[in-house]
PAGUGU-22436 format. One line per field, with one value per residue (C-alpha): residue number from 1; x, y, z. Coordinates in pm, whole numbers. Layout:
! PAGUGU-22436
num (NUM, ...)
u (X, ...)
v (Y, ...)
w (Z, ...)
END
This chain:
! PAGUGU-22436
num (1, 2, 3, 4, 5, 6, 7, 8, 9, 10, 11, 12, 13, 14, 15, 16, 17, 18, 19, 20, 21, 22, 23, 24, 25, 26, 27, 28, 29, 30, 31, 32, 33, 34, 35, 36, 37, 38, 39, 40, 41, 42, 43, 44, 45, 46, 47, 48, 49, 50, 51, 52, 53, 54, 55, 56, 57, 58, 59, 60, 61, 62, 63, 64, 65, 66, 67, 68, 69, 70, 71, 72, 73, 74, 75, 76, 77, 78, 79, 80, 81, 82, 83, 84, 85, 86, 87, 88, 89, 90, 91, 92, 93, 94, 95, 96, 97, 98, 99, 100, 101, 102, 103, 104, 105, 106, 107, 108, 109, 110, 111, 112, 113, 114, 115, 116, 117, 118, 119, 120, 121, 122, 123, 124, 125, 126, 127, 128, 129, 130, 131, 132, 133, 134, 135, 136, 137, 138, 139, 140, 141, 142, 143, 144, 145, 146, 147, 148, 149, 150, 151, 152, 153, 154, 155, 156, 157, 158, 159, 160, 161, 162, 163, 164, 165, 166, 167, 168, 169, 170, 171, 172, 173, 174, 175, 176, 177, 178, 179, 180, 181, 182, 183, 184, 185, 186, 187, 188, 189, 190, 191, 192, 193, 194, 195, 196, 197, 198, 199, 200, 201, 202, 203, 204, 205, 206, 207, 208, 209, 210, 211, 212, 213, 214, 215, 216, 217, 218, 219, 220, 221, 222, 223, 224, 225, 226, 227, 228, 229, 230, 231, 232, 233, 234, 235, 236, 237, 238, 239, 240, 241, 242, 243, 244, 245, 246, 247, 248, 249, 250, 251, 252, 253, 254, 255, 256, 257, 258, 259, 260, 261, 262, 263, 264, 265, 266, 267, 268, 269, 270, 271, 272, 273, 274, 275, 276, 277, 278, 279, 280, 281, 282, 283, 284, 285, 286, 287, 288, 289, 290, 291, 292, 293, 294, 295, 296, 297, 298, 299, 300, 301, 302, 303, 304, 305, 306, 307, 308, 309, 310, 311, 312, 313, 314, 315, 316, 317, 318, 319, 320, 321, 322, 323, 324, 325, 326, 327, 328, 329, 330, 331, 332, 333, 334, 335, 336, 337, 338, 339, 340, 341, 342, 343, 344, 345, 346, 347, 348, 349, 350, 351, 352, 353, 354, 355, 356, 357, 358, 359, 360, 361, 362, 363, 364, 365, 366, 367, 368, 369, 370, 371, 372, 373, 374, 375, 376, 377, 378, 379, 380, 381, 382, 383, 384, 385, 386, 387, 388, 389, 390, 391, 392, 393, 394, 395, 396, 397, 398, 399, 400, 401, 402, 403, 404, 405, 406, 407, 408, 409, 410, 411, 412, 413, 414, 415, 416, 417, 418, 419, 420, 421, 422, 423, 424, 425, 426, 427, 428, 429, 430, 431, 432, 433, 434, 435, 436, 437, 438, 439, 440, 441, 442, 443, 444, 445, 446, 447, 448, 449, 450, 451, 452, 453, 454, 455, 456, 457, 458, 459, 460, 461, 462, 463, 464, 465, 466, 467, 468, 469, 470, 471, 472, 473, 474, 475, 476, 477, 478, 479, 480, 481, 482, 483, 484, 485, 486, 487, 488, 489, 490, 491, 492)
u (-15, 107, 136, -14, 308, 505, 156, 122, 507, 530, 231, 431, 632, 980, 1122, 944, 830, 784, 712, 328, 302, 143, -116, -23, -352, -265, 62, 153, -199, -203, -400, -570, -517, -492, -768, -947, -1245, -1484, -1719, -1363, -1301, -1293, -1311, -943, -827, -748, -873, -764, -976, -927, -1074, -1121, -1236, -1602, -1648, -1423, -1378, -1461, -1818, -1817, -1641, -1937, -2036, -1637, -1679, -2014, -1799, -1571, -1210, -976, -797, -817, -650, -865, -796, -984, -1217, -1352, -1391, -1591, -1748, -1928, -1940, -2354, -2331, -2061, -2239, -2541, -2279, -2322, -1981, -1715, -1474, -1166, -910, -613, -264, 8, 233, 145, -69, -348, -726, -601, -521, -912, -1017, -1231, -1003, -1251, -1306, -1200, -930, -937, -600, -582, -319, -289, -318, -427, -320, 113, 9, -43, 292, 514, 428, 456, 796, 856, 741, 894, 1242, 1257, 1258, 1445, 1242, 1371, 1097, 963, 834, 614, 526, 389, 111, -93, 27, 74, -141, -16, 265, 276, 37, 250, 588, 464, 340, 689, 981, 678, 821, 1156, 1094, 822, 595, 417, 215, 12, -364, -598, -429, -306, -68, -109, -18, -343, -292, 83, 94, -123, 58, 416, 159, 129, 507, 625, 979, 928, 860, 1138, 1004, 724, 595, 349, 266, 344, 33, 83, -112, 135, 502, 686, 427, 606, 909, 706, 562, 960, 1028, 797, 849, 1223, 1280, 1571, 1370, 1220, 985, 865, 599, 586, 446, 179, -122, -295, -265, -201, -479, -375, 44, -30, 177, 313, 681, 569, 450, 769, 908, 719, 750, 1163, 1094, 1155, 1476, 1648, 1473, 1651, 1988, 2333, 2281, 1935, 1793, 1604, 1378, 1311, 1072, 1333, 1074, 903, 1148, 1049, 1121, 1452, 1538, 1548, 1915, 2034, 1886, 1929, 2221, 2104, 2202, 1942, 1851, 1610, 1304, 1099, 1075, 1419, 1738, 1940, 1714, 1931, 1603, 1397, 1040, 1041, 767, 496, 107, -181, -369, -707, -829, -587, -299, 30, 312, 677, 1067, 1187, 1665, 1868, 2267, 2247, 1996, 1626, 1331, 1001, 711, 356, 139, -252, -233, -499, -305, 32, 64, 69, 418, 538, 368, 588, 859, 869, 795, 1131, 1309, 1288, 1302, 1652, 1776, 1726, 1877, 1578, 1633, 1408, 1225, 1116, 1063, 854, 632, 577, 417, 187, 40, -268, -390, -312, -543, -613, -767, -964, -1227, -1394, -1745, -1968, -2336, -2553, -2635, -2297, -2183, -1801, -1789, -1420, -1510, -1159, -1449, -1134, -998, -898, -628, -502, -271, -490, -775, -548, -376, -742, -880, -562, -692, -1014, -836, -667, -1009, -1258, -1576, -1766, -1532, -1778, -1566, -1753, -1574, -1646, -1496, -1155, -1065, -791, -643, -645, -580, -493, -855, -953, -673, -654, -957, -904, -606, -791, -1099, -922, -696, -1109, -1139, -939, -954, -1367, -1702, -1930, -1799, -2024, -1947, -2021, -1989, -1925, -1561, -1612, -1858, -1488, -1347, -1658, -1608, -1280, -1338, -1579, -1389, -1086, -1363, -1570, -1937, -2170, -2428, -2194, -2071, -2315, -2299, -2471, -2505, -2534, -2460, -2828, -2828, -2560, -2678, -3031, -2816, -2596, -2866, -3067, -2680, -2523, -2476, -2398, -2001, -1997, -1665, -1754, -1527, -1643, -1343, -1381, -1224, -1379, -1571, -1828, -1910, -1947, -1958, -2291, -2296, -2149, -2351, -2721, -2570, -2605, -2867, -3102, -2976, -3007, -3355, -3396)
v (-9, 396, 537, 896, 1062, 992, 1080, 1407, 1470, 1273, 1434, 1780, 1933, 1767, 2102, 2204, 1968, 2000, 1753, 1843, 1899, 1517, 1503, 1226, 1095, 1073, 948, 684, 618, 433, 392, 133, 85, 354, 367, 635, 472, 584, 191, 54, 280, 80, 158, 308, 382, 671, 798, 949, 1205, 1302, 1547, 1429, 1446, 1208, 1314, 1553, 1273, 1454, 1429, 1143, 1259, 1217, 868, 790, 943, 742, 409, 410, 568, 711, 982, 1179, 1360, 1628, 2059, 2247, 2390, 2055, 2039, 2345, 2273, 1922, 2155, 2150, 1727, 1727, 1922, 1678, 1368, 1204, 1127, 1387, 1520, 1755, 1979, 1910, 2055, 1843, 2013, 2161, 1956, 2215, 2036, 1755, 1968, 1981, 1622, 1352, 1012, 862, 1191, 1145, 1335, 1564, 1625, 1935, 1992, 2180, 1919, 1546, 1329, 1537, 1518, 1064, 1118, 1269, 1013, 750, 830, 913, 561, 397, 587, 400, 90, -101, -404, -541, -367, -493, -264, -408, -225, -284, -270, -591, -851, -620, -796, -1102, -1071, -901, -1181, -1440, -1255, -1260, -1578, -1670, -1433, -1515, -1871, -1728, -1367, -1206, -1054, -730, -703, -448, -464, -532, -249, -64, 108, 511, 872, 827, 424, 341, 517, 333, -15, 169, 280, -111, -145, -315, -311, -747, -727, -800, -764, -588, -612, -313, -191, 68, 252, 546, 842, 1016, 1110, 1188, 921, 594, 835, 971, 646, 504, 803, 712, 325, 357, -5, -227, -533, -371, -562, -456, -664, -572, -283, -278, 36, 15, 426, 537, 818, 943, 919, 970, 633, 287, 450, 711, 421, 262, 539, 565, 262, 255, 502, 249, 117, 442, 487, 164, 200, 50, -269, -349, -543, -474, -795, -750, -975, -1063, -1123, -711, -543, -209, -369, -513, -215, -59, -238, 12, 280, 129, 148, -173, -506, -705, -979, -1101, -1379, -1496, -1782, -1603, -1862, -1547, -1455, -1575, -1751, -1892, -2139, -2389, -2711, -2481, -2693, -2631, -2801, -2598, -2570, -2732, -2475, -2475, -2711, -2592, -2651, -2335, -2268, -2101, -2115, -2509, -2605, -2756, -2810, -2868, -2716, -2776, -2477, -2405, -2132, -2079, -1999, -1988, -1651, -1724, -1871, -1504, -1379, -1703, -1610, -1284, -1433, -1713, -1409, -1184, -1555, -1566, -1225, -1249, -1594, -1805, -2133, -2378, -2638, -2263, -2061, -2383, -2407, -2048, -2080, -2347, -2132, -2236, -1946, -1744, -1508, -1484, -1204, -1540, -1729, -1977, -2071, -2389, -2329, -2483, -2609, -2746, -2439, -2339, -1945, -1778, -1432, -1183, -900, -668, -525, -631, -518, -573, -770, -947, -964, -1187, -1390, -1458, -1544, -1843, -1986, -2009, -2183, -2482, -2582, -2867, -2801, -2448, -2148, -1902, -1487, -1247, -925, -529, -215, -163, 200, 383, 296, 652, 659, 348, 107, 77, -85, -311, -427, -527, -754, -843, -948, -1146, -1357, -1396, -1559, -1861, -1942, -1923, -2093, -1798, -1377, -1173, -788, -552, -155, 90, 11, -380, -341, -280, -603, -781, -672, -816, -1082, -1140, -1017, -1310, -1595, -1644, -1648, -1372, -1574, -1697, -1314, -1125, -791, -599, -226, -354, -599, -665, -740, -973, -1152, -1187, -1282, -1574, -1748, -1992, -1935, -2152, -2511, -2854, -2861, -2480, -2260, -1911, -1582, -1262, -996, -674, -276, -183, 112, -177, -361, -676, -959, -832, -1050, -1345, -1289, -1323, -1601, -1815, -1661, -1719, -2092, -2202, -2055, -2300)
w (12, -46, 224, 288, 313, 52, -221, -62, -79, -455, -639, -588, -882, -829, -831, -509, -277, 79, 306, 477, 860, 928, 1254, 1492, 1400, 995, 1051, 932, 757, 404, 45, -142, -545, -773, -959, -1263, -1283, -1025, -1016, -942, -558, -297, 45, 139, -257, -484, -629, -996, -1121, -1438, -1662, -2021, -2374, -2211, -1883, -1556, -1317, -1083, -1119, -952, -655, -433, -505, -496, -181, -27, -184, 94, -103, 80, -42, -464, -672, -761, -878, -661, -984, -997, -642, -635, -979, -704, -413, -354, -425, -195, 81, 89, 156, 520, 493, 566, 374, 323, 100, 150, 62, -33, 90, 412, 478, 562, 642, 799, 1201, 1156, 936, 1094, 1120, 887, 589, 225, 250, -182, -247, -479, -732, -1029, -1322, -1163, -1456, -1413, -1051, -1089, -1305, -1051, -798, -1003, -1090, -720, -615, -904, -770, -428, -608, -828, -983, -1307, -1597, -1904, -2133, -2419, -2776, -3078, -3331, -3259, -2944, -2659, -2412, -2491, -2426, -2206, -2008, -2100, -2038, -1696, -1671, -1796, -1560, -1258, -1285, -1097, -1005, -802, -1103, -1149, -1446, -1600, -1576, -1880, -2153, -1934, -2148, -2151, -2032, -1684, -1723, -1674, -1342, -1200, -1287, -1158, -799, -752, -716, -368, -271, -302, -669, -867, -1196, -1373, -1663, -1887, -2182, -2389, -2626, -2827, -3028, -3075, -3145, -2793, -2583, -2588, -2487, -2184, -2088, -2062, -1898, -1623, -1577, -1676, -1847, -1873, -2079, -2430, -2646, -2992, -3115, -3440, -3667, -3871, -3970, -3683, -3606, -3888, -3867, -3611, -3731, -4114, -4251, -4132, -4107, -3865, -3688, -3705, -3576, -3297, -3130, -3192, -2890, -2658, -2816, -2819, -2369, -2325, -2156, -2246, -1988, -2079, -2308, -2674, -2762, -3133, -3379, -3690, -3891, -3959, -4146, -3997, -3609, -3711, -3801, -3468, -3401, -3456, -3294, -2955, -2691, -2598, -2618, -2919, -2843, -3200, -3294, -3553, -3766, -3967, -3998, -3850, -3510, -3224, -3086, -3373, -3421, -3694, -3771, -3692, -3662, -3520, -3339, -3357, -3032, -2849, -2910, -3178, -3155, -3277, -3221, -3135, -3176, -2915, -2869, -2974, -2815, -2992, -2704, -2835, -2688, -2772, -2645, -2545, -2746, -3066, -3421, -3523, -3457, -3122, -3200, -3193, -2859, -2729, -2873, -2767, -2387, -2416, -2482, -2233, -1983, -2189, -2163, -1801, -1648, -1644, -1773, -2067, -1768, -1587, -1960, -2044, -1783, -1800, -2155, -2022, -1757, -1742, -1617, -1896, -2015, -2358, -2551, -2784, -2600, -2732, -2699, -2769, -2883, -2846, -3149, -3204, -3374, -3216, -3170, -3201, -2989, -3109, -3052, -2887, -3072, -3488, -3757, -4053, -3887, -3620, -3856, -4117, -3834, -3681, -3992, -4016, -3763, -3822, -4116, -3976, -3799, -3918, -4088, -4230, -4187, -4139, -4088, -3904, -4011, -3871, -3920, -3901, -3794, -3734, -4079, -4183, -4582, -4604, -4482, -4800, -4842, -4547, -4557, -4910, -4797, -4517, -4801, -4957, -4759, -4637, -4957, -4967, -4702, -4539, -4663, -4531, -4502, -4325, -4261, -4065, -4133, -4433, -4435, -4433, -4716, -4949, -4741, -4872, -5244, -5257, -5157, -5362, -5665, -5517, -5573, -5240, -5420, -5408, -5264, -4984, -4847, -4672, -4587, -4271, -4190, -3753, -3545, -3501, -3922, -3926, -3595, -3822, -4118, -3946, -3714, -4007, -4109, -3875, -3828, -3657, -3640, -3777, -3655, -3645, -3573, -3537, -3513, -3519, -3393, -3022, -3087, -3369, -3088, -3187, -2865, -2943, -3178, -2976, -2685, -2911, -3125, -2800, -2676, -3048, -3017, -2732, -2736, -3049)
END
């Protein structure tokens, strides 16, 4: 847990920090987990009141206090705007100045402390940097266009075989959520595995400055943020900020099969370790065999050692996830027995889930997000399944000027692998057109404008033994299709 004294000190600007005066009743007080979502506040926790494009965390202060939060990082203007709602609360609260401790002396012992700062986001970042600086874990930073969360989960499972390891929750990889991961670090942690996302140039460099990784992994580069960055080369430059931020004594782990990633070896001071199917990779996979829903099998080679792995990971693309995680284990000194055990950890969370419907159709739910690279990989997974193959593909967003080309590539690939294709959304119509042009019969392609329309098309179409892939960008909310198909099929 975080000490109140540490929080009050750490949120202040570094050049003007002062030790606050803590009355006796507040000395030794500790705070629970830091959260940015008011719905996740637990008694004793610290809430970060962020003002964003869609909402303002200060709007939920009354709810946060009622839930038992011990403290919240706020700005005074936000509190003043909610003053009427706060005054109606039965629970006590008090505004606290972090530099002087003003407000603590008169606060009852069960009060929620509203710690007033100019900018709560900058304050939590300062606190994260201060807290990280008090500890000495090996931090592994992960970036890439797709696959970051999967690599994070598997890498953490591998390292945990020897090291007491912390990992970021879900996809906590932004300037607001990465600090919350760093603030979960404790003295007993020997390693931390964190994701680093990117919305604009300079962001990964900034995140690396917060986390100070000594090991960096770049999974791949693809057209996932073209709408904001303009070109794949610009995306590669942004991802290269992680290798550029690593220290000379660190390790830069790169995908040797991606030319844009492999080229980053020239942009880091750190030692370089590569993985892939490329014969020149330091860690190489070959003889890859898809085992369908049972996983994958492949041989792995490193420094004269050969190991055969059989893993419960879905899809040939999961080989790269395993290779990246194994690479981290190798550079940090783990044995092959430890690495193999970590890769097979049954607690590893997967973005892909499999649902068996009542009528015998098997739904592969990969609805978290979609980009051309990940969708092609998901189609390859579907192709490895027996029986009739049905792909339900939605718009892939944020592709900018490359949207038509990205959807066209996926459509052409789908035409060679699937028996039926259902598309959802206006951009995915390009995908459907490309599939027809590539030989998929027109009456096997269904274009839909909504998830509900897709469900209506699929319900009479699906048969026992079919394998159904459902995938689209997060904003398409295509998990609704999975839920609807399950319930409809169960009713029938």
